[in-house]
C-alpha positions as a Python dict, from the first residue, in 0.01 Angstrom:
ca = {
    (1, 'M'): (0, 0, 0),
    (2, 'R'): (373, 78, -42),
    (3, 'G'): (282, 362, -291),
    (4, 'I'): (38, 512, -38),
    (5, 'M'): (295, 496, 235),
    (6, 'K'): (555, 656, 13),
    (7, 'S'): (304, 939, -75),
    (8, 'G'): (222, 986, 290),
    (9, 'A'): (596, 1022, 368),
    (10, 'V'): (640, 1282, 104),
    (11, 'L'): (342, 1465, 226),
    (12, 'V'): (468, 1460, 589),
    (13, 'A'): (809, 1574, 476),
    (14, 'G'): (663, 1856, 265),
    (15, 'V'): (444, 1970, 555),
    (16, 'F'): (749, 1956, 794),
    (17, 'A'): (973, 2152, 549),
    (18, 'G'): (690, 2409, 505),
    (19, 'A'): (646, 2443, 882),
    (20, 'T'): (1022, 2483, 915),
    (21, 'S'): (1023, 2757, 654),
    (22, 'L'): (749, 2939, 833),
    (23, 'V'): (937, 2924, 1162),
    (24, 'L'): (1248, 3063, 1005),
    (25, 'A'): (1045, 3336, 820),
    (26, 'Q'): (882, 3428, 1149),
    (27, 'T'): (1218, 3428, 1315),
    (28, 'A'): (1359, 3671, 1059),
    (29, 'Q'): (1079, 3910, 1120),
    (30, 'S'): (1084, 3876, 1493),
    (31, 'T'): (1057, 4171, 1728),
    (32, 'T'): (1336, 4032, 1947),
    (33, 'G'): (1679, 4173, 1924),
    (34, 'P'): (1848, 4503, 1836),
    (35, 'A'): (1742, 4689, 1526),
    (36, 'V'): (2061, 4666, 1315),
    (37, 'K'): (2095, 4791, 958),
    (38, 'P'): (2461, 4719, 868),
    (39, 'T'): (2475, 4949, 562),
    (40, 'A'): (2776, 5144, 670),
    (41, 'V'): (2976, 4827, 749),
    (42, 'V'): (2874, 4663, 420),
    (43, 'Q'): (2990, 4973, 240),
    (44, 'K'): (3315, 4978, 428),
    (45, 'A'): (3376, 4608, 351),
    (46, 'A'): (3371, 4690, -24),
    (47, 'S'): (3712, 4860, 15),
    (48, 'P'): (3841, 4775, 360),
    (49, 'T'): (4176, 4957, 350),
    (50, 'A'): (4337, 4985, 691),
    (51, 'P'): (4477, 5337, 762),
    (52, 'A'): (4851, 5386, 820),
    (53, 'G'): (4800, 5393, 1201),
    (54, 'A'): (4632, 5058, 1216),
    (55, 'K'): (4757, 4824, 1497),
    (56, 'P'): (4819, 4455, 1476),
    (57, 'T'): (4560, 4232, 1647),
    (58, 'K'): (4458, 3865, 1663),
    (59, 'T'): (4089, 3918, 1768),
    (60, 'A'): (3792, 4128, 1675),
    (61, 'G'): (3519, 4245, 1912),
    (62, 'G'): (3535, 4265, 2282),
    (63, 'N'): (3440, 4091, 2606),
    (64, 'S'): (3154, 3847, 2532),
    (65, 'V'): (3141, 3903, 2157),
    (66, 'T'): (3504, 3837, 2066),
    (67, 'V'): (3640, 3622, 1784),
    (68, 'S'): (3995, 3511, 1700),
    (69, 'T'): (4107, 3623, 1354),
    (70, 'A'): (4444, 3462, 1370),
    (71, 'N'): (4497, 3169, 1124),
    (72, 'S'): (4824, 3080, 1287),
    (73, 'P'): (5034, 3190, 1587),
    (74, 'T'): (5214, 3455, 1382),
    (75, 'D'): (4908, 3590, 1188),
    (76, 'D'): (4813, 3941, 1266),
    (77, 'D'): (4529, 4152, 1131),
    (78, 'S'): (4461, 4525, 1115),
    (79, 'L'): (4268, 4706, 1385),
    (80, 'W'): (4169, 5075, 1370),
    (81, 'L'): (3903, 5293, 1518),
    (82, 'E'): (3649, 5495, 1325),
    (83, 'R'): (3331, 5688, 1402),
    (84, 'M'): (3057, 5541, 1195),
    (85, 'D'): (2679, 5462, 1219),
    (86, 'V'): (2751, 5095, 1287),
    (87, 'D'): (2381, 4990, 1343),
    (88, 'G'): (2215, 5220, 1096),
    (89, 'D'): (2004, 5415, 1355),
    (90, 'G'): (2138, 5762, 1242),
    (91, 'D'): (2378, 5808, 1529),
    (92, 'V'): (2750, 5782, 1481),
    (93, 'E'): (2938, 5549, 1739),
    (94, 'D'): (3302, 5484, 1818),
    (95, 'T'): (3368, 5162, 1621),
    (96, 'S'): (3664, 4916, 1626),
    (97, 'L'): (3725, 4775, 1282),
    (98, 'V'): (3937, 4466, 1206),
    (99, 'W'): (4012, 4350, 857),
    (100, 'D'): (4088, 3981, 842),
    (101, 'D'): (4295, 3991, 527),
    (102, 'E'): (4319, 3607, 489),
    (103, 'D'): (3950, 3535, 525),
    (104, 'K'): (3838, 3859, 374),
    (105, 'V'): (3600, 3953, 654),
    (106, 'L'): (3548, 4302, 800),
    (107, 'F'): (3456, 4302, 1171),
    (108, 'A'): (3299, 4614, 1329),
    (109, 'Y'): (3251, 4632, 1707),
    (110, 'S'): (3078, 4889, 1928),
    (111, 'A'): (2940, 4893, 2274),
    (112, 'G'): (2668, 5122, 2400),
    (113, 'A'): (2292, 5196, 2366),
    (114, 'F'): (2112, 5043, 2070),
    (115, 'G'): (1751, 5061, 1957),
    (116, 'C'): (1552, 4741, 1966),
    (117, 'K'): (1311, 4598, 1712),
    (118, 'N'): (1038, 4618, 1975),
    (119, 'G'): (1090, 4990, 2021),
    (120, 'G'): (1299, 4963, 2340),
    (121, 'T'): (1661, 5029, 2399),
    (122, 'A'): (1938, 4796, 2516),
    (123, 'T'): (2296, 4856, 2643),
    (124, 'A'): (2497, 4593, 2469),
    (125, 'E'): (2809, 4495, 2277),
    (126, 'L'): (2754, 4458, 1907),
    (127, 'L'): (2975, 4275, 1657),
    (128, 'I'): (2911, 4288, 1282),
    (129, 'A'): (3091, 4069, 1028),
    (130, 'T'): (3082, 4130, 651),
    (131, 'Y'): (3231, 3917, 384),
    (132, 'G'): (3455, 4098, 130),
    (133, 'A'): (3547, 4015, -219),
    (134, 'G'): (3751, 3709, -268),
    (135, 'N'): (3656, 3548, 63),
    (136, 'P'): (3771, 3185, 61),
    (137, 'R'): (3431, 3051, 180),
    (138, 'N'): (3265, 3196, -129),
    (139, 'R'): (2999, 3382, 66),
    (140, 'P'): (2819, 3656, -118),
    (141, 'V'): (3012, 3985, -97),
    (142, 'G'): (2831, 4223, 148),
    (143, 'S'): (2649, 3941, 326),
    (144, 'G'): (2735, 3853, 690),
    (145, 'F'): (2598, 3850, 1045),
    (146, 'W'): (2566, 4044, 1353),
    (147, 'V'): (2560, 3941, 1725),
    (148, 'A'): (2482, 4124, 2037),
    (149, 'D'): (2499, 4022, 2411),
    (150, 'L'): (2160, 4085, 2570),
    (151, 'D'): (2041, 4075, 2935),
    (152, 'K'): (1706, 3918, 3013),
    (153, 'G'): (1427, 4156, 2908),
    (154, 'E'): (1655, 4362, 2680),
    (155, 'C'): (1509, 4384, 2322),
    (156, 'G'): (1253, 4123, 2414),
    (157, 'A'): (1512, 3850, 2517),
    (158, 'Q'): (1352, 3580, 2722),
    (159, 'A'): (1685, 3516, 2900),
    (160, 'A'): (2037, 3663, 2899),
    (161, 'A'): (2192, 3538, 2577),
    (162, 'M'): (2384, 3617, 2264),
    (163, 'W'): (2126, 3719, 1992),
    (164, 'G'): (2220, 3754, 1634),
    (165, 'C'): (2106, 3763, 1271),
    (166, 'K'): (2247, 3658, 937),
    (167, 'F'): (2192, 3904, 652),
    (168, 'D'): (2223, 3875, 272),
    (169, 'A'): (2419, 4105, 41),
    (170, 'T'): (2142, 4367, 52),
    (171, 'G'): (2147, 4382, 435),
    (172, 'K'): (1819, 4194, 469),
    (173, 'E'): (1806, 3964, 761),
    (174, 'T'): (1760, 3602, 665),
    (175, 'M'): (1764, 3424, 1004),
    (176, 'C'): (1775, 3548, 1359),
    (177, 'G'): (1790, 3387, 1701),
    (178, 'V'): (1989, 3289, 2006),
    (179, 'A'): (2343, 3255, 1862),
    (180, 'T'): (2692, 3145, 1914),
    (181, 'L'): (3004, 3264, 1730),
    (182, 'D'): (3188, 3015, 1505),
    (183, 'A'): (3521, 3185, 1467),
    (184, 'K'): (3682, 2889, 1285),
    (185, 'N'): (3440, 2927, 1000),
    (186, 'D'): (3383, 3310, 1029),
    (187, 'D'): (3012, 3239, 1088),
    (188, 'L'): (2724, 3258, 1328),
    (189, 'I'): (2539, 2951, 1456),
    (190, 'I'): (2175, 3027, 1519),
    (191, 'A'): (1925, 2820, 1722),
    (192, 'V'): (1580, 2899, 1582),
    (193, 'A'): (1400, 3141, 1815),
    (194, 'K'): (1080, 3032, 1976),
    (195, 'K'): (801, 3251, 2063),
}
């Protein structure tokens, strides 16, 4: 009897793990959220040299998608502006870049109109973070996350919320959903999206 119960428990655990994987896979392929291809930001993170005119800053992003990059009260990072195709849609946007030299993370921020995965358009703030070489959290170089603030109905959002995705070193989304920024760990916390 104990062997049957143990087998049943393993079977239930296996089914639950499979169902969780299916939900996560569906989430990564969801039609909710902006259509973001962070290729330009990933390429920039490979050699994130701040120009001579860069200004000191303690934050990256703006308004609702802001993170602190300061590791101490005296820590400053480099901020500069560039025109780049931040979301990979073929249009060049004014983009604020911040290189967090201690954590080896490049942040790119832009606000404006972005295309949605469902074919619509949203006016939002977008923050992309890409891990550079030698990052102390040992995350794969070129991987990272993006997050956007969406109003209800924008890009299929069921409610006004922060929506984001994590992506691997090739730029492929691995997990998407309602999100919160974790500035302490240079990460994104995602609640699994529900259909």
